[in-house]
C-alpha positions, 0 to 999 in steps of 0.5 A: 582544445580547452573547451574539450577539456571541459567537456570531458571533464563534465562528461567524467563528473556526470559518470561519477554522479550515476555511480554515487547515486547508485551506491547510495540509493541502491538502484541497480545500473541497468535501470538507472541507464533505462530511465535515462535512455528513455525518459520516464517522466513528463512535465505537464503544464501544472507541474504534474510529473507522470511516467511514460512507458510502452506498457502504460496503456495496457493496464487496467486499474480497478478501484473497488469501493462501496456506497457506504464509504465512496463519497468520502474516499473515492474523490481524493484518488482523482487528484493523486494516485489515478492522475497518471492512469490512462485507464481505470473503472471504479466497482461497487455495489451501486452504480452512481457517479462521482466528480464526473466518473461513472461507479459500477455495481459489480453484485449484479454478477452474483446469481440471483438466488444468492443475491435474494437468499443471503443475509450479507445482500440486504443492505444491497436491496436497499441500494437498489431500491432507494439509491443513496436514501438506502444508506439511511441509518448506516455509519461511515466510517473514514478510517485514520491510518493505524487507528484501531478503530479503523473500518477495516476492522469493523466486521460488523458493518453491513457494507463489509458483509457485501464487500466479500461478494465482489471479488469473484465478479470484479474479475469478469467485470473488469475483464469486460470492461478492457478484455485487451489489456494486459494487466489488471491492477486491483486496489482499495480506497484506502490503497495508495498506489505508486504508478512509476514504479508500478510500471517498472515492476510489471516491464519485468514479468511476461503478460503472455504468461498466466500472473497472479502478484500480491502480498501473500497471506493465508487462512487455512490452507489457502493462499491469496493476494491480500486485497488492501495491498492490491494485487496484479492479475495478468490477462491469461490469468484473468481468463483462467479465473473467468473460466474457472469460475463459470463452471464452479459458480455455486461451489465458489459462491458456497466458499465465500459465504463461509469465509470472512474476507473476499480475497481469499475466495479469489486465491481459491479460484487461482489454486483451483486454476492452477494459477499460484501466487508471485509473492510481492512482499515488500513491494505490495505493502499491507500497512502505511507508512504511519504504521509500517515498521522499518525493520519489517523482514519477511521471506528473507526480504528487508523491506527497507531496501527495495522499492515501493509500490503500494500502502494500505490503510492510508487515509485520504489525507495521507493519500494526498501527502504522499502523492505530493512527496512522490511527485516531488521525488521523482521531479529530482531524483531518477531512480526508484522510490524505495521504502527507504526513501519513504522513511527518509524523506516523508516519516522522518521530518514528523518526528522529534523527541517530543511531539504534541498531540501525536500517538506513535503507537508505543505499546511494548510496555505501559506504566502506570501508578497503579502498576508501577508506582512501587517498583523498585526501579525509580524510572519505572516508579516515576514514569507515570508522572510526566513526559519528561519522567517517561522520557527518562524511562525509555532512555534508560531502556538500552532497546527502547527506540520511542514512547508516549505519555497520555495522562499518566499512562507511560508506553514505550516501544522497542520498534518504530513507528510513526503513529498519527496525529490526535489533534483533540487529544493531550497525547504527547510522543517522542522519539530517542533520536540517536537510536533512530538515527542508528537504526536507520543506519544499520538498515542502510547497511544490509541493502544492495544493488537490487531492485525488484524480487521478480521472476528469474526468467529468460524473457526478463533479461533479454527484454531488459538487454533490449531496452538498455 
């Protein structure tokens, strides 16, 4: 009898623990119990935590790269984001092999006439005739997250001009690689992909329907899924795109030639094929944890509360750090990883009242001797003199959350950013920690129990009931 009483108490305690976790994580009960009835994580000998899912083998992950960056940015994915992925393919502008993995030239899918005549293909011809020697003289940029000098803004780089031509042919190439895949997930080399959350997310969609899922952007009147945040296409939608493009290939190449990004061209084909974009914000994210404002709201959705699948503009060292954090998270937590978990567990430990050699991207207002030395406000007139004076001016303004000081210049900001290390520079950053704590607490108060923004259709609900 005492043993039975002890067992009952243990069960009640476990149930209470589940309720507490749901309250504080915002995880819905169905998602939580699904993870216990069908364990989502398996520890291998090297302590690798990989999710188990019925749909994992039905997904092809497509990593898009280019010869100007592939050797610098692709290898980290073999050690991190792709380690648990059963099926993936790497598409580029040149056939090669990286650490035993084949990299396929996808630009053969552009018409020969276009490749011969358009100036964007000059680098491509060099690569085809000379291999990597064709890169001589080309600048290889490995962007630092959040840096305004990142390669994603370097539109004059020949590799950038070539990249936009990959989007449409890579749809057909990816389909040829695995025509039976139910889902095709497209990412870039500076995209961090959370495989655990992706599997949970896609389980709510019907793969037999044409889906185009992405972080929405517009150029003129064309809505498309932002390539850097990653986008997802179901098998039926892939077939529609391939068919639509094959009939109007000249028109879509003309469209690509007059636009500066290829993901917009793909959006145009999707629009013409009558496959609307399912907006996946905030699950697919266009920023990195270093640059993301945690208060970001779009489509009346607060990013803070919801699960994260991708981040963009993430450097190789950050990809590795995020991977280690995610692995640690799922080894300890049987619930979805959300943006707020990233900010609490990954971002927050990096900040403080004073952090040397760090730029937290404070940019709302700058104080210097020339413009503010004679200000009637003593905090503003002295802000440029030292880090302590910079701290004082931020503290004097009730909306200021953070600040940075660098050689006679003080910058403050009313929004939160982590920023990034500047090991060779004297810039120093600080956060008003009490205000950051208050900000995070306020964001917590807006969270409910919803997990995903997904299609509200009978199939999804029926599927969840069966899997419980």
